ROZA-167215 format. One line per field, with one value per residue (C-alpha): residue in three letters; x, y, z. Coordinates in pm, 1 decimal. Example, Ala and Ser with C-alpha at 12.3 -4.5 7.8 and 13.67 -1.06 7.14 Angstrom:
BEGIN
rest: (ALA:SER)
X: (1230.0:1367.0)
Y: (-450.0:-106.0)
Z: (780.0:714.0)
END
This chain:
BEGIN
rest: (MET:ASN:LYS:PRO:ASN:ARG:HIS:LYS:ASN:HIS:ILE:LEU:GLU:THR:GLU:SER:ASN:LYS:PHE:TYR:SER:ASN:CYS:LEU:PRO:ASN:GLU:TRP:PHE:ALA:ASP:LYS:PRO:ASP:HIS:ASP:TYR:GLY:ILE:ASP:TYR:ILE:THR:HIS:ILE:SER:VAL:ASN:GLY:GLN:VAL:THR:GLY:LEU:ASN:PHE:SER:VAL:GLN:LEU:LYS:SER:LYS:GLU:LYS:GLU:SER:ASN:LYS:GLN:HIS:VAL:SER:ILE:SER:ILE:LYS:GLN:SER:THR:LEU:GLY:LEU:PHE:ASN:THR:LYS:LEU:GLU:PRO:VAL:LEU:LEU:VAL:ALA:TYR:VAL:GLN:GLU:ASP:LYS:GLU:ALA:TYR:TRP:TYR:TRP:TYR:ASN:ASP:LEU:ASN:LEU:ASP:LEU:THR:LYS:ILE:LYS:LYS:MET:VAL:ARG:ILE:ASN:ILE:PRO:ARG:ALA:ASN:LYS:LEU:SER:GLN:ILE:ASP:TRP:ASN:VAL:VAL:THR:LYS:TYR:VAL:GLN:ASP:ILE:PHE:SER:ILE:LYS:THR:LEU:ILE:ASP:GLY:ILE:ARG:ALA:LEU:GLU:TYR:THR:GLU:LEU:SER:ASN:THR:GLU:VAL:LEU:ALA:TRP:ARG:ASN:TYR:TYR:ALA:GLY:LYS:TYR:GLU:ASP:ALA:SER:PHE:TYR:PHE:LYS:SER:LEU:LEU:LYS:GLU:LYS:GLN:LYS:ASN:GLN:VAL:VAL:ILE:LEU:GLU:GLY:LEU:ALA:HIS:SER:GLN:TYR:MET:SER:PHE:ASN:TYR:LYS:ASP:ALA:LEU:GLN:THR:ILE:ASN:LYS:CYS:ILE:GLU:ASN:ALA:GLY:THR:GLU:ASN:HIS:TYR:LEU:THR:LYS:ALA:CYS:ILE:LEU:ALA:GLU:ASP:GLY:VAL:VAL:THR:ARG:SER:LYS:GLY:LYS:LEU:ILE:GLU:ALA:LYS:ASN:ILE:PHE:TYR:GLN:TYR:LEU:LEU:GLU:GLY:ASN:ASP:ASN:GLU:ILE:GLY:HIS:TYR:ASN:PHE:ALA:ASN:THR:LEU:LYS:SER:LEU:GLY:ASP:LEU:GLU:GLU:ALA:VAL:LYS:GLN:TYR:LYS:LEU:CYS:LEU:GLN:ILE:ASN:PRO:ASN:ASN:ALA:GLN:ALA:TRP:LYS:ASN:LEU:GLY:SER:ILE:TYR:TYR:ASP:LEU:HIS:ASN:HIS:GLU:GLU:GLU:ILE:VAL:CYS:TYR:ASP:LYS:ALA:LEU:LYS:ILE:ASN:PRO:ASN:LEU:PRO:GLN:ALA:LEU:PHE:SER:LYS:GLY:VAL:THR:LEU:SER:HIS:ILE:TYR:LYS:LYS:HIS:THR:GLU:GLY:LEU:SER:LEU:MET:LEU:LYS:SER:ASN:GLU:TYR:GLU:GLU:GLU:MET:MET:ASN:GLY:PHE:PRO:ILE:GLY:TYR:PHE:TRP:ILE:ALA:TYR:THR:TYR:GLU:LYS:LEU:ASP:LYS:ILE:ASP:GLU:SER:LEU:ARG:TYR:ILE:ASP:LYS:GLY:LEU:SER:ILE:ASP:PRO:GLU:ASN:LEU:PHE:MET:LEU:ASP:PHE:LYS:THR:ASN:LEU:LEU:ALA:PHE:ASN:PHE:ASP:LYS:ASN:ASP:LYS:LEU:LYS:ASN:ILE:ALA:THR:ALA:PHE:PHE:GLU:TYR:ARG:LEU:GLU:LEU:ASP:ASN:HIS:PHE:LYS:SER:LEU:TYR:TYR:PHE:ILE:LYS:ALA:LYS:GLU:ILE:HIS:ASP:GLU:ASN:THR:ILE:LEU:GLU:LEU:LEU:LYS:LYS:TYR:THR:ALA:ILE:VAL:LYS:PHE:ALA:ASP:LEU:VAL:THR:PHE:THR:LYS:CYS:GLU:LEU:LYS:LEU:PRO:ASP:LEU:LEU:LYS:PHE:LEU:LEU:HIS:TYR:ASP:LYS:TYR:LEU:THR:LEU:ARG:GLN:THR:TYR:PRO:LEU:SER:ARG:TYR:LEU:ASN:HIS:LEU:ILE:SER:SER:ASN:HIS:SER:ILE:SER:SER:GLU:PHE:TYR:GLU:ILE:MET:ASP:LEU:ILE:PHE:ALA:LYS:SER:PHE:SER:ASP:ALA:ILE:GLU:GLU:TYR:TYR:LYS:ALA:GLY:ASN:MET:LYS:LEU:ILE:GLY:GLU:ALA:ILE:LEU:ASN:GLY:LEU:SER:VAL:LEU:PRO:ASN:ALA:ILE:PHE:GLU:LEU:ILE:PRO:ASN:GLU:GLU:TYR:THR:GLN:ASP:GLU:ALA:VAL:ALA:ILE:MET:ALA:HIS:THR:TYR:LEU:GLU:TYR:PRO:ASN:ILE:ALA:VAL:ARG:GLU:PHE:GLY:ILE:GLN:ILE:GLY:LEU:ILE:THR:GLY:ASN:PHE:GLY:LEU:GLU:LYS:VAL:ASP:SER:ALA:ASP:ILE:LEU:SER:ASP:SER:TRP:TYR:GLU:GLU:PHE:ARG:GLU:ASN:THR:LEU:ILE:TYR:ILE:ASN:ARG:LYS:LEU:LYS:LEU:LEU:ASN:GLU:GLU)
X: (-6591.2:-6315.9:-5933.0:-5721.5:-5488.0:-5123.8:-4993.2:-4793.4:-4481.9:-4486.8:-4489.6:-4222.4:-4028.2:-4065.7:-3980.0:-3678.1:-3576.6:-3636.1:-3436.3:-3154.0:-3128.2:-3232.5:-2934.7:-2663.2:-2416.6:-2524.6:-2275.5:-2318.5:-2574.5:-2683.2:-2788.7:-3015.6:-2852.4:-3029.6:-3136.7:-3155.9:-2984.3:-2929.4:-2792.0:-3049.0:-2792.9:-2463.7:-2350.0:-2097.3:-1875.6:-1781.7:-1568.5:-1587.1:-1845.9:-1548.6:-1707.8:-1440.2:-1498.2:-1508.9:-1883.5:-2002.1:-2246.0:-2576.0:-2884.8:-3132.4:-3404.0:-3667.9:-3926.9:-4230.4:-4063.6:-3802.3:-3826.2:-3477.9:-3348.9:-2967.3:-3015.1:-3232.9:-3251.4:-3245.7:-3238.0:-3042.8:-3018.5:-2731.4:-2679.1:-2687.2:-2385.1:-2206.4:-2312.0:-2105.8:-1835.9:-1740.2:-1769.6:-1449.2:-1603.8:-1781.3:-2129.6:-2299.2:-2570.2:-2887.4:-3213.1:-3453.3:-3747.0:-4044.6:-4149.8:-3850.5:-3858.2:-3424.6:-3222.7:-2896.3:-2601.5:-2317.8:-2055.4:-2093.9:-1744.2:-1644.8:-1903.2:-1664.7:-1919.2:-1804.8:-2057.3:-1955.1:-2117.8:-2451.3:-2746.1:-3019.3:-3093.4:-2864.9:-2986.3:-2767.6:-2802.3:-2742.8:-2638.3:-2858.5:-2590.6:-2526.3:-2724.0:-2765.7:-2829.0:-2561.0:-2272.1:-1952.1:-1937.4:-1588.9:-1504.0:-1724.8:-1534.9:-1201.2:-1345.0:-1389.3:-1041.4:-911.0:-1095.6:-1006.2:-662.2:-661.9:-794.8:-569.0:-268.0:-192.9:-82.5:-166.6:-545.9:-545.2:-345.3:-502.7:-698.2:-963.4:-939.8:-607.8:-630.7:-664.8:-873.7:-663.9:-635.1:-994.7:-1004.0:-707.8:-879.3:-1217.9:-1134.6:-949.7:-1219.9:-1482.6:-1229.2:-1162.9:-808.6:-674.5:-848.7:-663.3:-289.9:-370.8:-409.1:-175.3:69.2:-24.0:13.1:363.2:473.1:339.9:572.6:282.2:409.7:181.7:464.9:472.9:108.5:66.2:294.7:121.7:-187.5:-59.9:137.2:-222.7:-384.0:-128.1:-182.2:-547.5:-522.1:-267.6:35.7:244.3:596.8:512.5:373.4:702.8:892.2:656.3:638.6:971.3:1027.3:770.9:1042.5:1292.2:1134.7:963.3:987.3:709.3:636.5:267.7:509.2:668.5:383.0:226.0:545.5:528.2:173.8:283.7:552.8:334.3:83.4:293.3:494.4:188.6:57.0:458.4:489.3:803.3:917.6:1206.0:951.2:764.6:1074.1:1092.7:740.1:750.1:1065.4:946.8:598.9:775.6:999.2:713.6:509.9:850.3:850.4:498.8:239.3:35.0:-255.4:-496.7:-390.8:-34.2:-86.1:-368.6:-121.3:157.3:-28.1:-130.9:228.5:340.3:57.1:182.3:554.7:396.1:442.1:121.4:123.3:310.8:29.0:-250.7:-119.8:-103.1:-477.5:-591.9:-393.6:-565.0:-936.3:-834.8:-784.5:-1078.8:-1312.5:-1550.1:-1293.8:-1462.1:-1220.2:-920.0:-1170.5:-1224.3:-820.4:-792.2:-1053.2:-848.5:-552.6:-729.6:-796.7:-425.2:-363.1:-695.5:-864.3:-1148.5:-1390.9:-1245.6:-1248.5:-1609.3:-1596.5:-1401.3:-1633.7:-1964.0:-1772.8:-1675.8:-2045.5:-2192.4:-2010.6:-2062.6:-2335.5:-2271.2:-1898.0:-1820.2:-1471.7:-1587.9:-1914.4:-1732.4:-1454.4:-1726.1:-1921.2:-1570.4:-1495.0:-1872.8:-1828.4:-1501.3:-1396.4:-1776.4:-1926.1:-2243.9:-2222.4:-2570.8:-2521.4:-2195.9:-2264.9:-2546.0:-2277.6:-1984.6:-2290.4:-2467.6:-2086.2:-2030.8:-2354.0:-2251.2:-1936.7:-1873.9:-1548.0:-1399.9:-1389.1:-1161.5:-869.7:-959.9:-1029.1:-962.5:-1348.7:-1445.3:-1256.9:-1424.2:-1808.3:-1720.3:-1575.2:-1881.6:-2135.4:-1952.9:-1996.3:-2372.4:-2331.3:-2446.2:-2178.1:-2276.9:-2298.4:-1960.4:-1776.5:-1964.3:-1778.4:-1456.6:-1469.8:-1510.4:-1236.8:-1003.9:-1145.2:-977.1:-667.4:-619.4:-287.8:-396.6:-244.9:-496.2:-813.0:-656.9:-611.4:-952.7:-1142.9:-909.6:-1024.4:-1406.6:-1398.5:-1199.7:-1493.2:-1773.6:-1701.2:-1902.9:-2243.2:-2323.5:-2240.9:-2222.6:-1981.5:-1789.2:-1725.4:-1628.4:-1393.2:-1235.5:-1148.5:-1019.8:-803.3:-671.6:-621.6:-412.0:-245.0:-123.6:-98.5:135.1:151.6:-54.4:30.2:-354.2:-502.0:-358.5:-460.0:-816.4:-797.7:-706.1:-991.2:-1285.4:-1140.9:-1220.4:-839.0:-793.4:-495.5:-164.1:36.7:-171.1:-161.1:225.6:225.9:64.5:314.8:617.8:471.5:373.8:638.1:973.3:917.8:904.8:1128.6:1272.5:1049.7:840.9:527.2:751.0:916.0:600.7:526.0:854.0:807.8:468.1:302.1:14.1:54.7:-286.6:-256.9:96.7:-142.8:-227.5:160.4:8.5:-189.4:86.5:375.6:466.2:566.7:751.9:931.7:1039.6:1142.1:1397.4:1556.5:1660.6:1714.7:1812.7:1790.0:2156.5:2176.6:2068.3:2333.8:2564.9:2315.1:2250.9:2576.8:2715.0:3061.4:2865.3:2590.1:2474.1:2170.7:1941.6:1745.4:1444.2:1525.1:1549.2:1212.7:1053.1:1181.7:1056.3:724.3:701.4:840.2:634.5:303.9:374.6:423.5:123.4:-36.1:65.7:-66.9:-388.1:-389.9:-290.6:-585.7:-860.8:-745.5:-403.5:-312.2:55.8:-4.7:-253.8:-26.6:256.6:113.3:51.4:393.9:464.6:180.3:332.7:698.4:590.4:566.6:945.7:1083.5:830.0:1206.8:1438.8:1342.7:1507.3:1755.6:1883.9:1971.7:1883.1:2207.5:2420.2:2581.2:2824.8:2697.4:2953.2:2864.7:2473.5:2553.7:2720.7:2411.8:2233.2:2391.9:2452.3:2047.4:1925.8:2109.8:2072.1:1766.1:1563.2:1758.7:1664.6:1311.2:1345.1:1526.1:1304.4:1007.4:1246.8:1263.9:894.8:744.4:1019.5:906.0:529.0:552.6:757.1:543.0:230.4:324.6:249.1:366.3:713.5:710.0:964.8:970.6:991.2:677.1:519.2:791.7:707.6:995.7:682.6:637.2:1072.2:1061.9:820.3:949.7:1282.4:1150.6:945.0:1314.8:1454.1:1189.4:1196.9:1578.9:1536.6:1279.5:1552.1:1845.9:1705.7:1975.2:1724.4:1453.9:1108.9:936.2)
Y: (-2398.7:-2264.3:-2308.6:-2036.4:-2047.8:-1965.9:-1668.4:-1768.8:-1614.6:-1832.2:-2195.5:-2014.3:-1955.9:-2272.3:-2463.0:-2270.0:-2330.1:-2731.5:-2749.0:-2589.2:-2825.9:-3143.9:-3008.5:-3029.2:-3291.1:-3532.4:-3393.2:-3024.0:-2802.8:-2472.5:-2235.2:-2001.8:-1686.5:-1465.3:-1197.4:-1174.9:-868.7:-1048.2:-1389.0:-1665.5:-1918.6:-1980.2:-2345.8:-2536.7:-2790.4:-3136.7:-3386.6:-3755.3:-3651.8:-3345.7:-3015.5:-2790.0:-2471.4:-2352.2:-2203.0:-1984.2:-1755.3:-1796.9:-1557.4:-1744.8:-1574.5:-1746.8:-1633.8:-1870.9:-1795.9:-1677.2:-1546.0:-1555.0:-1863.9:-1743.4:-1610.0:-1604.4:-1244.7:-1123.6:-778.3:-704.2:-387.9:-179.2:-223.3:-611.3:-604.6:-396.3:-666.7:-954.0:-693.4:-723.9:-1088.2:-1346.0:-1605.5:-1670.7:-1535.7:-1780.3:-1616.4:-1856.6:-1836.4:-2074.8:-2060.8:-2287.6:-2354.3:-2571.1:-2694.1:-2591.9:-2373.2:-2151.3:-2010.8:-1788.8:-1637.5:-1276.4:-1282.3:-1300.6:-1047.3:-773.0:-468.9:-142.7:-63.5:336.5:342.3:153.2:366.2:177.3:-169.1:-405.8:-598.1:-969.6:-1226.2:-1610.8:-1823.5:-2099.1:-2282.1:-2322.2:-2561.1:-2595.7:-2955.7:-3002.0:-2856.2:-3038.2:-2955.4:-3084.9:-2752.1:-2540.9:-2658.2:-2576.6:-2216.6:-2149.0:-2254.2:-2017.8:-1755.8:-1786.6:-1772.2:-1479.0:-1332.4:-1449.5:-1460.0:-1858.9:-2023.5:-2374.0:-2318.2:-2402.1:-2743.0:-2914.9:-3216.6:-3265.3:-3657.8:-3655.6:-3398.4:-3509.2:-3373.7:-3190.2:-3006.5:-2981.8:-2826.5:-2585.8:-2452.1:-2474.4:-2222.3:-2007.9:-1963.7:-1848.1:-1608.2:-1778.8:-1697.6:-1768.8:-2136.8:-2157.9:-2075.2:-2359.7:-2670.1:-2505.2:-2506.5:-2849.5:-2951.0:-2842.4:-3054.7:-3376.7:-3291.8:-3302.4:-3290.1:-2987.2:-2782.3:-2485.8:-2406.1:-2459.9:-2227.2:-1997.7:-2107.5:-2041.2:-1702.7:-1561.5:-1663.8:-1493.9:-1133.2:-1117.8:-1171.3:-858.0:-1098.7:-921.6:-1040.9:-1411.7:-1371.4:-1219.8:-1537.6:-1735.2:-1592.6:-1569.8:-1990.7:-1998.7:-1786.2:-1988.6:-2266.7:-2156.9:-1799.1:-1706.8:-1371.2:-1391.8:-1500.7:-1224.8:-966.1:-1137.5:-1040.3:-651.3:-639.7:-793.2:-517.1:-238.2:-315.2:-374.6:-21.4:184.2:60.5:36.8:365.0:214.9:367.9:99.7:-163.1:55.5:148.2:-252.5:-257.0:-33.8:-172.9:-562.3:-383.2:-189.5:-520.6:-684.2:-446.2:-441.8:-809.4:-751.3:-868.5:-575.6:-682.4:-522.8:-665.8:-503.8:-143.7:-130.1:-226.4:-24.0:244.0:221.7:243.9:518.4:742.7:635.7:712.0:1061.0:1011.5:1128.5:1186.5:825.8:701.7:865.1:687.3:358.8:356.0:471.2:181.2:-69.6:125.0:66.6:-316.0:-320.0:3.1:-206.0:-153.2:72.6:73.4:228.3:459.1:582.5:532.8:788.2:1030.7:998.0:1131.1:1414.8:1579.4:1567.7:1752.2:1985.0:1893.2:1818.6:1790.1:1496.2:1396.0:1371.7:1194.0:934.4:866.9:951.7:635.3:398.8:463.4:341.2:0.9:6.2:204.0:84.3:120.2:287.7:479.0:605.8:743.5:849.8:1004.2:1211.4:1336.5:1490.3:1678.6:1774.8:1986.2:2042.5:2197.2:2232.1:2360.2:2099.4:2022.4:1834.3:1656.6:1541.2:1470.1:1249.4:998.9:1008.6:844.3:602.6:457.4:385.8:201.3:22.2:-82.8:40.1:-171.5:61.9:346.9:94.2:117.8:488.1:652.7:1009.3:972.0:1040.5:1348.1:1470.2:1347.9:1549.2:1848.0:1917.9:1878.9:2164.0:2393.7:2288.6:2397.0:2059.2:2042.4:1771.9:1563.0:1731.6:1605.3:1261.8:1167.7:1322.2:1113.4:805.1:925.5:927.5:646.2:432.8:642.4:837.0:1036.6:1142.3:1494.4:1596.3:1476.2:1656.6:1952.4:1976.7:1873.0:2125.4:2433.4:2292.5:2351.9:2626.3:2849.7:2715.0:2600.4:2988.9:2858.2:2659.3:2470.5:2136.6:2223.0:2444.8:2139.2:1928.8:2168.6:2231.0:1888.2:1811.4:2149.2:1941.7:1637.8:1743.3:1955.5:1633.0:1440.6:1682.2:1992.6:2176.3:2504.2:2632.6:2437.7:2588.2:2916.2:2822.5:2645.2:2948.6:3114.7:2856.6:2814.9:3204.9:3194.7:3597.1:3557.0:3660.3:3432.3:3128.5:3183.9:3229.1:2897.6:2733.6:2916.2:2753.2:2427.6:2392.0:2615.6:2675.2:3064.7:3218.3:3024.1:3318.1:3607.2:3710.3:3972.9:4166.1:4167.7:4227.2:4509.6:4714.1:4646.1:4779.2:4434.9:4283.8:3915.8:3836.9:4063.1:3822.4:3498.8:3503.7:3371.0:2992.9:3012.4:2965.8:2913.2:2614.8:2786.4:3003.1:2796.3:2679.0:3035.1:3042.0:2717.5:2916.8:3242.7:3203.0:3501.6:3487.7:3681.0:4011.4:3947.9:4263.9:4502.9:4441.3:4339.8:4704.3:4649.7:4851.4:4600.1:4246.8:4104.5:3910.7:3640.5:3800.7:4034.7:3761.5:3551.5:3905.7:3996.0:3633.9:3668.8:4037.3:3836.2:3567.9:3781.9:3977.7:3644.1:3465.9:3777.8:3830.3:3415.6:3481.2:3777.1:3618.9:3315.7:3619.0:3782.9:3689.0:4071.8:4133.2:4516.6:4414.3:4116.4:4331.2:4593.9:4322.7:4252.5:4586.4:4617.8:4378.3:4462.4:4821.5:4732.9:4592.6:4938.4:4815.7:4535.7:4773.5:4860.0:4477.1:4503.6:4810.3:4630.9:4889.2:5019.1:5311.9:5455.2:5748.4:5999.2:5863.8:5516.7:5578.3:5823.4:5516.7:5304.4:5506.6:5578.0:5248.3:5133.8:5392.2:5359.1:4958.1:4901.6:4988.2:4763.8:4479.7:4545.1:4620.2:4248.0:4067.6:4212.2:4092.6:3744.7:3740.3:3874.5:3646.5:3361.1:3375.1:3495.2:3140.5:2920.9:3050.8:3101.9:3463.4:3703.5:3878.2:4261.2:4495.2:4523.6:4913.1:4960.5:4849.0:4924.9:5312.8:5594.2:5746.3:5391.0:5355.0:5716.6:5642.7:5365.1:5533.8:5791.0:5550.0:5340.7:5721.1:5789.6:5436.6:5518.4:5810.0:5728.3:5439.3:5633.4:5949.6:6160.0:6435.2:6663.7:6426.2:6731.6)
Z: (-89.1:-280.9:-151.0:-223.7:-538.0:-492.5:-726.7:-1029.3:-866.6:-543.0:-772.1:-1010.9:-738.2:-618.9:-917.0:-991.0:-639.6:-689.6:-996.8:-894.1:-624.8:-822.7:-998.5:-755.6:-696.8:-358.0:-195.0:-201.0:-24.9:-74.8:257.8:196.0:342.8:626.4:424.6:54.4:-59.5:-436.5:-337.6:-346.1:-202.0:-103.6:-229.2:-36.2:-199.6:-100.6:-160.2:-65.8:219.5:341.0:309.8:163.7:231.4:-109.1:-231.4:-410.8:-410.4:-669.4:-749.1:-935.2:-1175.4:-1295.5:-1563.6:-1776.4:-2094.7:-2336.6:-2691.7:-2763.4:-2918.8:-2861.4:-2431.3:-2171.8:-2028.9:-1666.6:-1543.3:-1239.2:-1008.9:-1046.5:-654.3:-671.4:-910.2:-642.9:-358.0:-555.3:-600.8:-250.6:-215.0:-175.4:-370.6:-714.6:-822.4:-1050.9:-1227.1:-1274.5:-1467.8:-1482.1:-1760.8:-1669.7:-2130.4:-2118.0:-1768.1:-1783.7:-1565.9:-1773.6:-1603.6:-1639.2:-1381.4:-1269.6:-1263.8:-1653.8:-1716.6:-1712.9:-1657.8:-1540.1:-1230.4:-1210.6:-1609.5:-1490.5:-1388.3:-1215.3:-1384.0:-1621.2:-1846.9:-1892.1:-2151.7:-2064.4:-2341.7:-2365.7:-2441.0:-2047.0:-2004.4:-1560.0:-1593.3:-1768.5:-1611.9:-1536.3:-1116.7:-1116.0:-1391.4:-1129.1:-857.1:-1044.6:-1124.6:-750.7:-677.8:-941.8:-813.1:-423.5:-594.1:-757.5:-494.8:-175.2:-405.3:-266.4:-603.8:-482.4:-412.6:-766.7:-737.7:-437.0:-518.8:-221.6:-290.0:-99.5:133.0:486.7:737.3:889.6:556.7:477.6:827.1:754.3:427.5:544.5:825.6:597.7:324.8:643.3:738.3:1037.2:1003.3:1379.1:1383.1:999.1:1148.1:1434.9:1143.6:906.9:1173.8:1291.7:945.3:925.2:1206.8:1057.1:713.1:485.9:102.6:27.9:262.0:24.3:-38.2:361.5:434.1:238.3:358.8:706.5:604.3:442.3:762.1:992.0:767.2:802.4:1186.8:1172.5:1249.2:1061.3:1209.7:1172.8:846.5:704.6:890.6:688.4:338.2:343.0:406.3:84.4:-94.4:-5.3:-91.8:-447.5:-481.6:-691.0:-809.9:-567.0:-309.9:-333.8:-365.2:-58.3:78.5:-33.6:126.9:451.8:447.4:354.0:613.9:882.7:770.5:796.3:1156.1:1266.8:1099.3:933.0:669.9:609.2:548.2:338.5:72.1:97.7:-6.5:-228.8:-425.4:-411.4:-574.1:-846.8:-954.0:-976.0:-1191.2:-1432.8:-1519.0:-1659.8:-1361.0:-1498.6:-1281.5:-1021.0:-688.0:-790.8:-893.5:-612.9:-317.3:-465.7:-477.2:-99.8:-36.9:-242.3:-33.8:290.7:157.9:81.9:-304.8:-408.3:-783.6:-836.2:-680.3:-806.0:-1119.7:-1008.1:-910.3:-1247.6:-1386.2:-1101.8:-1214.2:-1556.2:-1529.9:-1287.7:-1299.6:-1011.2:-744.2:-441.9:-303.3:-509.2:-599.8:-275.8:-146.1:-491.5:-353.5:-46.3:-238.0:-397.0:-93.2:41.7:-344.6:-239.6:-588.8:-395.8:-681.6:-780.8:-496.7:-470.6:-794.6:-665.0:-412.0:-569.5:-807.2:-519.1:-396.7:-659.8:-646.3:-309.3:-160.9:179.0:130.7:476.6:481.4:118.5:297.9:615.3:339.8:194.9:474.6:609.0:268.2:235.8:595.4:604.1:286.1:174.5:487.1:456.8:774.8:801.7:491.9:590.4:963.1:798.1:599.1:833.8:1100.8:882.9:787.1:1155.6:1128.3:830.5:1014.7:1409.7:1428.8:1116.2:1473.3:1659.6:1399.8:1305.1:1635.8:1477.5:1265.8:1632.6:1577.7:1246.2:1399.0:1710.1:1438.3:1253.5:1607.2:1717.5:1371.1:1433.9:1755.9:1938.3:2209.1:2427.5:2085.4:1996.2:2327.9:2334.9:2025.9:2095.8:2432.0:2246.6:2060.9:2326.9:2493.9:2218.6:2183.0:2525.0:2392.6:2089.6:2058.9:1729.0:1910.7:2324.3:2174.2:1998.1:2314.2:2517.9:2244.4:2234.1:2565.0:2607.5:2414.6:2579.7:2914.2:3030.5:2895.3:3187.0:3476.0:3392.1:3106.5:3347.6:3539.0:3308.1:3173.5:3466.5:3569.5:3195.9:3189.9:3554.6:3344.3:3062.7:3287.4:3481.9:3149.9:2927.0:3121.2:2844.2:2813.4:2689.1:2939.2:3215.7:3109.2:3049.0:3395.0:3577.6:3369.7:3466.5:3801.2:3818.1:4010.6:4062.9:4363.7:4224.2:4459.7:4333.3:3960.1:4043.4:4222.5:3945.5:3678.5:3914.9:3873.1:3516.1:3332.1:3359.2:3267.9:3643.8:3910.3:4109.4:4032.1:4296.9:4303.6:4484.4:4097.9:3943.4:4149.0:4111.2:3733.5:3737.0:3592.9:3649.6:3649.1:3516.2:3250.5:3043.5:3156.4:2751.2:2706.6:2805.3:2430.8:2196.1:2490.6:2331.7:1991.5:2179.9:2308.5:1962.1:1862.0:2198.6:2116.9:1759.7:1901.2:2296.0:2537.0:2563.4:2184.7:2348.6:2660.7:2432.6:2454.5:2848.9:2975.1:3217.7:3428.0:3632.9:3756.3:3739.1:3546.8:3784.1:3680.1:3755.4:3514.0:3218.6:3319.5:3358.3:2975.9:2865.2:2945.6:2764.5:2506.4:2523.9:2546.8:2321.3:2066.3:2146.6:2103.6:1736.4:1696.8:1831.2:1565.5:1278.7:1363.9:1366.5:972.5:863.9:863.7:872.9:976.2:1247.2:1372.8:1346.6:1550.9:1817.7:1909.0:1890.1:2177.0:2376.7:2343.0:2452.1:2838.8:2807.4:2979.2:3273.8:3343.3:3356.4:3775.5:3790.1:3486.1:3689.9:4110.1:4352.1:4447.9:4542.1:4212.1:4171.6:3921.9:3717.9:3722.2:3731.6:3407.5:3238.2:3281.3:3194.5:2807.6:2784.5:2842.6:2692.9:2359.0:2398.7:2506.3:2249.3:2003.7:2249.2:2139.0:1748.4:1750.9:1884.3:1666.1:1369.6:1549.7:1608.3:1266.1:1061.4:1217.6:1219.8:876.3:776.4:951.5:850.5:456.4:497.1:236.6:377.6:428.9:557.0:869.9:883.6:721.4:1034.7:1314.3:1295.3:1327.5:1614.3:1799.9:1817.4:1950.4:2234.4:2263.8:2319.9:2556.7:2792.7:2834.5:2942.5:3187.2:3341.0:3361.7:3518.2:3751.1:3819.4:3886.0:3935.7:3738.7:3583.3:3652.1:3552.8:3373.6)
END
C-alpha cells in the first residue's frame, strides 16, 4: 500500500524551523504566536538561566535554492511590513536555503523602507555574509537592548549587564518589557529601597512604568529625581512627554507650555530625531498652534515615513484647517502602513460622513475601528457621537440612540452628546410611542441635570401639555423669565403663553445677549412721572424679546438669509405694543396726566423696538459670521409706521383719550 507523501513545502518548513531552533543559544527559547500574521517566532533572551524579558520577533522564510551568490532574495507583503512597524521589539528576517543547509539574517529595523511608497510586495535582499550559523548572539542581545532603549527613551537599558543583575532587577525589567507596568513599578520601587547601584536606570524604569500606567503625577516626580542625579537629554525629553500627556488629560495649559519649551530646547540643541519632533508636534497641536504642528509632523515623517500615528495626527490637523483633501491623503498613508490603525480608520470615517456625506462608507470605517480596539472608545467617548451622528443621517434612529447612549454611559455630563440626544429625540419623538416615552424621560432627566431650556420646550410638546397654568408653573420652576406674571397678565396683554414658548429653544443664547445689553438700557424710554413700572411688564417684554431672538436664530439655521432673519425679529417685536396694557397701570388719571402718558409712550416706545432690533441683528451677524447689513434695509418705514400706529391704538385702548374710529 502506498503511504502518503509529505508535500515538499511542509518538509522545507520543518527543516527551516529546526535549523533556526538549533542555532539559538541553549538558554534562549522561541514561542510560536497564537496567530501567524507575519511573525513566525518570538524569541526570548535568557542570561544565566534568567529570562530577561528582552525579545525579538522573527519572520522565517525558506526556499530550495538561491542562484545569486551575493544575497538571498525574499518577498514580503506590504501589510506584513506594516505589522513589523508597530512592534516595540526588533524583527529579525531569516531566509533558509535548503540547498545551502544555511540560513541568512537581516534586521528589518535597518532596512529604512518607506512603506507609503510600496504597493503590495517588496523584495528584500539578505546578504549571504550574514550566516545564522555564525551569528554572535551577544551582539544580538546588545542590538535588542539598543532598540528598546531608543524606543522607550531609557538610556540605561543599553548598559544593563544581565549577568550582574539581581533577581528583583530582572523581574522589574521583564515586567516592563512585557507591558506589565504596574508590576514593574512595584519591583522598581523595591529596588530603590534596597539602594541598588543602578539608581538612575531604576528611576528611569520606574518613571516610564508610571508614565505608561497614566500615573503622570508620580512619573513627573520620578523623572525629576533622574534629572537631579544625571539630567541627560533623554531625561528632559521624557519629562516633556509626561508634561504633555498630563497637560492634555488635565487641560493644563501651563504643563503644555512647559512641555513645549523643553521640546523646543531639546531640538534646538541638535537632537533631530523622530520622537522629539513627534511629541513636540502633539504638544503644539494641543496648544492650538496648528501651522507649527504641521511643520513638526513633517519633520518627524522625513526621519521616519513609517510613523502611522504621525500621519494620522497630521491628517487630524488638516481636518481642523479645513484642508480635507490633504487630510484624507494622510489617513490613507497611515492605513497603508498599518491597515488596522483604529484612530486612522475612525478619523477617515468621520470625515467621509461629516464632510463628504458618504455616510455608509464612513460608518463602515468607524465600526471597523471599533472592532479592532473597543478600549479606544473608553478614552474617546465622543467617538460614539460620530457613530450616532452617521446613523441619524442614514435615518436609523434606534441605532443612533444606542450609540449616543454608549457615549453618555462613559461621560454622562458631556454637553455635546447631551445636546445631540436632545435634538435627536426632539425631531423624532412623534414617530412612535416608544420614542415618545424615551424622549419624555430624557427631557425630564435633562431638566433635573442642567435645567436645559430646549428640553423643557420639547418636554411640554412630547407630554402634549396645553393647560396654560401647568405651562406657567413649569416656566417658573425652570427659568427666571417669569416670576411675577400670571395668566391674568397674559390675558390682559392679549398674549397666549403657548405662542411664546419657542423662546426656550435659544434662551441660553438670549441670556448671553441680555448680560451685555440688559433691559435697564430702556429705562429712559419707559420711566414716567405719572406711573410706576411693574415687574410683570418687564417679564412680558423680556418674553417677547426672547421669542423674537429665538425665531431669528431658527431662521438662521434654515437658510442663513439676513433679510429673513431680520424679518423674523421684526415679526416677534410686532407684538410689543400688547405689553402696554401692563406698562400703564390701572389707575385713575387726570386728563393732563393721561395726555402726558400718551405723548411720552407714543414717542419713546417705538425706540425700544428699533434699538432691540439693532442689538439682535448685530449680535446674530457677529456670532454667526454673517455679512453685515444696514438695519434700515430691513426695518422698513412701513413696518415702523405700523408699529407706531399699533402703539397708539393700545395706549388709547388703555387711556381712552381718542375716538377709536
